[in-house]
N, C-alpha and C positions, 0 to 999 in steps of 0.2 A: 367382525371383530373391532373393538374400539380402537380409534386412532391414538397413537402415542403422542403425548404432549411434549414438544420440544420448546425450551426457552433459550432463545438466542440473544446473548448479550453483546452490545456494541457501545462505543463511547462517543460516537458522532453520527450525524444524520446522513452523512454521504462520505465518499472518499475511499481510501485504500481498504480498510477493514470491512466496509460494506461490500466492496466489489469481491473481496476474498470469500466472504461467507455466502452471499446471496445465491450463486448458482448451486451451491450445495444444499441449501435449505429449500430452494425451489425443487430440486431433484427429490428431496425427501418428501415433499408435499405431492409431487406427481407420481412417485413410485413406491415410497416406503410406508404408506399408510400412516403419515405424520400430519400433525397440526402444529405449525410453528408460530410462536408469538415472539415479538421482539422485546427485549428488556434493555433499559439504559443502565450503564455501569454504576451510577451513583445510587440506583435503586435496588440495592441487594435484597431488600425486604420483599421484593416481588417474588423471590424464590419460595419464600413461605406462603405468600398470598395465593399464588397461582399453582403451587405444588406440581412442578413438571416431572415428567418421567426421565428427562435427560436435559443436560445444559450443553450448549455449544458456545464456544469462544473462538475469536480469531487467533488468540495465542494465550499463553499462561505466564508469560515472562516479561512481556513488553511494558507493563504498567502495574503499579501496586494494586490497583483495583481488579485487573484481570486475574492476577494471582490470587487475590483474596476471594473472588468468586469461586475459582476452582477448588480452593481449600474449603470454603463454606459448603459447597456442593458435596465434596468428598465426606465431610463431617456428617452430612445428612444421608449418606449412602445413595446419593444421586449420580449416576454415571456421567462422566464428562468426556466430551469430544471437542478437540481443539486442532486448529491448524497452526501455520506459522505466518505472521505478518511480515517479517524480515527473513526469508528463508534462504537468502543468498549469503549464508554465513561463511566467514573465513575459516580455513582449516590450518592456519599457521599459528594458532594460540592467541591471536589478537582479539578474538570474539569471545565474550563471556556469555556462554549459552544459558546460564541460569537467570540472567537478568534480575528482575525484581522478585524471583522465587527464592526467598530467604530460607525456606525449608529444604531447598535442593531435593525436592521430590516432585516428580511429574504426576499429578493427580488424574490426568486423562489417561484413557485406556491405551491410546496409540499416540506416538510422537511422529507427526506427519511431516516429511521432508520434501523440499522442493525438487532435489536431484538425488541420483544415486550417490553422487559424490559426498553430499552432506549427510546422507543416511549412513554411508560407510564411515564416515569420520565420527559421528556420534555413536555409532555402535562400538567403535574402538575405545571411545572415551568413557562409555557406560556399558561395559559388557554384561553387567548383571541384568539389564533390561533390554538387551539387543533385539530380542524377539518382538518388542513392542515398538521399535523404531523402524518406520516403514516409509516407502517412497510413494508419493501420490502426484508429484508435479505441483506447480504453482497455479492454484485455482484462479487467482486474480487475473491471470493473463488469458483465460479462456474467452473473455469478452471480445477479444479481437477477432475470434472466429465466429462468434455468435451474433454480434451486432453490427450494423452500420453506424458510423459516427457523424458528428457535425460536419455540415457543409460550410466551407469557408464564408462564402458570400452572405448566407443567411445569418450565420453566427456573428459576423462582423457588424451587420446591420443591427442586430439585437443589442450589441454593446456600444452602439454609437460610433463605430470605427469603420463604417461601410465605405468610406472613401479610399481605404487602403487596398491594394491589389496584392502586394507582397507582404508575407509574414514570416518572421524568423522567431522561433521559440527558444527559451533557455530554461532549464530545470536547475533550480538552486541546489547548492550543496550545503554542508553542515557548518558553514562559516559563522552563522549567527550563534551557534553554541558558545562562542567566546565571549558572549555578552551576558551570560548568566552562570551562576555558580554550579548548578547541576550539569549544565552542558560542558563546562570546563572539566569537571570530574570525569564525565563520559569520554572526552577527548584524550584526557591523560591516560585512561585506561587503554584507549586506542593506540596511544604512543608509547605504551608500556612504561608509564611513569616519567618518561623523558620530557621535561618541560620545554626543552628547546623545540619540540615538535609544535608547540603552541605558537611560538615566534615564527616558525616556518608557515604554519597555517595562516597566520595574520598576513604575512608578506604575500602569500598566494592570493588572499582575499582582495588586497588592493590592486594587485597586478591583474587579476581577472576583472575587476571593476574597470580598470583603465581600458582593457581591450573592449569591453562592452560599451563603454562611453565613446570610444573612437568609432566603433561601428554604428551606433546610434546617431552620431553627429554627421558621419560621412553618407548615411543612407536615410535622409529625412522622408523619402517616399515609401519607406519599409516600416511596417509596425513590428516592434520588438515586444514579444509577450514574455514577461519575466515572472517565473513561478516560484514562489518561496517554498522551501522544503517544509512538508507538513510536520516533521519532527525536529525542526530547528530548535524549538523550545516546548516545554510542558504546556498544555492548553491552559493551565492556571496562570501562566506567566503572560500577562496582557500587555505589557510594555515591550514593544519589538525592539530588539537590539539591532546593532548594525550587521548588515551582511554585504554580499558583493553586489546587490541590486538596488536596495531601497533609497540610495542617494541619487538614483537615476530616474526615479519615477515621475519627476517634474517635466520631462521631455514630452513634447506633444506626440511623438511617435513611439511612446512607451505605454504599455498596459501592464502594470504591476499587479500580480494576482497573489494576495497574501491571505486568502481565506481557505477554509478546509472543505468548502462546498463545491467549488468549480472543479469539474472532473478533468483530470490530467489527460485522459484519452480525447477529450474534445480539443484540448489545447494542442495537443500533438496532431490531431487530425487537421486543423485549420492551418498549421505551419507547413511552410515549404522546406525548411531546413530546421533540424532540431539540435541545440547545442547544450553543453553543460561543462562543468569542471570534471565531474565524474557522476554517472547515474545509470541505474539499471533501466530507467525510462528509454534509454537509447535502444534497448531491445524492443520496447513497445513501439517505437517508431519504426523499426525494422519490419514489424508485423503489419504495418499499414501500407503495404506497397512500397513504392520508391520514395523513401523519406531520408536523404543523407543525414548523418550524424557527425557532429564535430565536437571534440573536447578541447576546451581552452586550458592548456597545461603550460604555464610559463616555466615551471620546473617539471618536466615529465618523468623525473626519476623518483618515484615513491611507490610505497606498497599499496596496491589497489586490486579491484576485481578485474577479470580478464575481459570485461566488456570493451576496454579500450583497444583491443586487438582487432576488433571489427570496425573501428571508428577512426576517422581521420583526426590526428592531433596537430594542434597548432600552438605556437608559443606567443604570438604577438598579433596585434591588429592588422599589420600589413598582410601577413600571411592569411588571416581569416578573410580579409577583404578580397583577396585574390580568388578565394574559393567561392565566395558569394557572387562575385562578378562572373566566374565561369558558369555557375549554376543558372544565373538569370539570362545568360547569353546563349547557353547550349542545352539547358534542361538536365545537365548531368555534372557530376563531380568526378573527374577521372580517378583521383586517388581513392575515393570511395568505392569505385567500381573495380579496383584492381583484384586479381584473382585471389591473392592471399587474404585480402580483406573479406571477400565473399565467403571463402572456406572458413575463415575465423569466426564469421557471424554464425554460421551453421554450428560450429563447435561450441561457441559461447552459449547459444540457446540451450543445447543439451546439458552443458555444464552447469547452467544456472537455473533454468526453470524446468528441466526434465524433459517435457514434451510440449510441442507446439501444435497440437492437433485439436484443441478445444475440449479435450475430454478429461482434463486433470480433475475437474469437479466430479466426474464419474468415478475416477479412482479413489478420490476422498470419501465419496458416498459408500463405496464398497466397505471401507472400515467404519463409517458411520453406522451402517446397517449391522455390522457385527457388534458394535458397541451397543446398539438398540436391543439386540437379541439377548443381552445378558439378563439373567433372572435376578433382579434386585428388589428389595423392599425398603424404599426410602423411609427415613425417620426424620420427618419434618419437624424443625423447631425454629423458634424466632430468636434473633439477637437484638437486644434493646438498642445497641449501637446502630445497627442498620435501619431499624424502625425509625430512629430519631433522624437519621440522614434523609430518609424519605420524607418525613414531616418537614424538615428544613427546606427541602426542594420544592414541596407543594406550597408551603407558606411563602417562600420567596417568589415563586411564580406568580402569586396574586398581586405583588407589588413590583414585579420586575420592570424596570425601565432602563435599558441598556446605557444610555448616556450618564444617567445618575449613578448606576453601580460602578461604572468606569471611573467616576470621579471620586469614589470612596475607597480608600486603601484597603479596608478589610473586606470589601465586597467585590472589587474588580476581579479577583482571582476566581470568582464564581460564575462569571459571565458565560464560560463555555458550557456550563451545566444547563442554564436556562435557554441558551441558543440552540441546544441539541436534544433535550430530553424527551420531546414529543416524538422524534423519529419518523416524522411524516414522510420525508423524502426516502428513507430507508424502506418503508413499507411500499411506497410507490415503485421503488427499484425492484423489489420482490415480485410485484405484479408484472413488471416488464419482462423479467426472466420467465415467469410462469406462461407468459404469452409466447415469447421468443424461442425458448428451448425446444418445444415440440417441432417447430419449423426447422430448427438446426438439425434435430435428430432425423427428420424425414429425408434430409439430404444424405445421411449416413447410412440409414436402414431402410431397406425395401420392405413393403407390406405393412399392413396395420392389423391390430394395434401394435404399436411399438412396446416391447417388453424390456424390463430392466436388465434381464439376462443377455439379451442382444447387445445392449450398450456396454455391459461389463466385459462381454467377450470382445467387442470392438476396441475397448480400452486396455485389453490384455490382462483383465483380472480374472484369474482362475484359482481354484483351490490347489 
């Protein structure tokens, strides 16, 4: 039987969306008789050129292009399978689940949710498609069970910071959204139209910056890895706005990471302590063995995800320094080890990502296979608009010189396209999963060859 051709679209060469999709497409190649090719989001015309049997996306609401791809595939009668990039959605009405989906129609067969909580919420909101809203778990977190990650000493040597023995990481929040119009609109929605929320946000930004500055100056022998949030601004916005970190990057003991290619799991892996204002990366730290997490909350009274319940909260630099001193003197942070925090972390993982068994990609693949089994006859047709976009991308690549493009106002917004469109790292990541997943499965299933039915059963997927 001929292999099904799956076209998988992504908008960057590495990072969150790559990690979300790659274990699923690797499973498809290993067990579902599929051939998966990667497509860059700007190149929608590849859908006509390659004529896939199915299109896969990391989401259909997180960007205009992802939505357009799902819509274009639907118009051609090509089945769509999609996950959720930001699946830890709030169920209090502050999260606009349609995002960039202006049609307010999900063109994918299944709406895959990170948790039973979010599944039940969306079913209550959209009862007419409740049977299509399913629980898979967060596939991007499976890598913490499948792979080993960067070793501190080797990683620091590679970035020229080998003389540091202590490392504290910090995951940036959305403060930089205050510096661009689109970000301000997003935050106004978050604050339900209350502009005083923007003032509160700005105040928190400066206070968090002050705490970080105090810690950096008081601990010159400690490397502070400050990671900018990947969605602080649209990739087309090349001028970085102010956030809580970028005015601190001149310190010798600071490594400010503002690219979209350095993997967050490696940064967490090399860190002794992981900090943030608020971030689901705290859960990723919990999955890497003993990795204390600290949230810097000058004003701790605000609407947020429950991740904070399993994390130590501090309000000022003095309090944070006390915890750091305790850790480096004893190897522990007592407040992090409290029984209520341990219990909260277990509950938060289930509340947020569903399962922490490394098999969320198998649950997703169960629904992918169902989508693949649909009998459809695609009606491929070409859109001049998308053909022209591809022509511009290819022509621009011939003359692309990043410093020059950044200096030209009409071209600087396109640098993300030319930096990412070849997707070489994403293809390399797929090969890593194709190599590592069979080893992971061998630790779960006895006997060979391993069959997909065994893995489905292990993941609790039954008719």
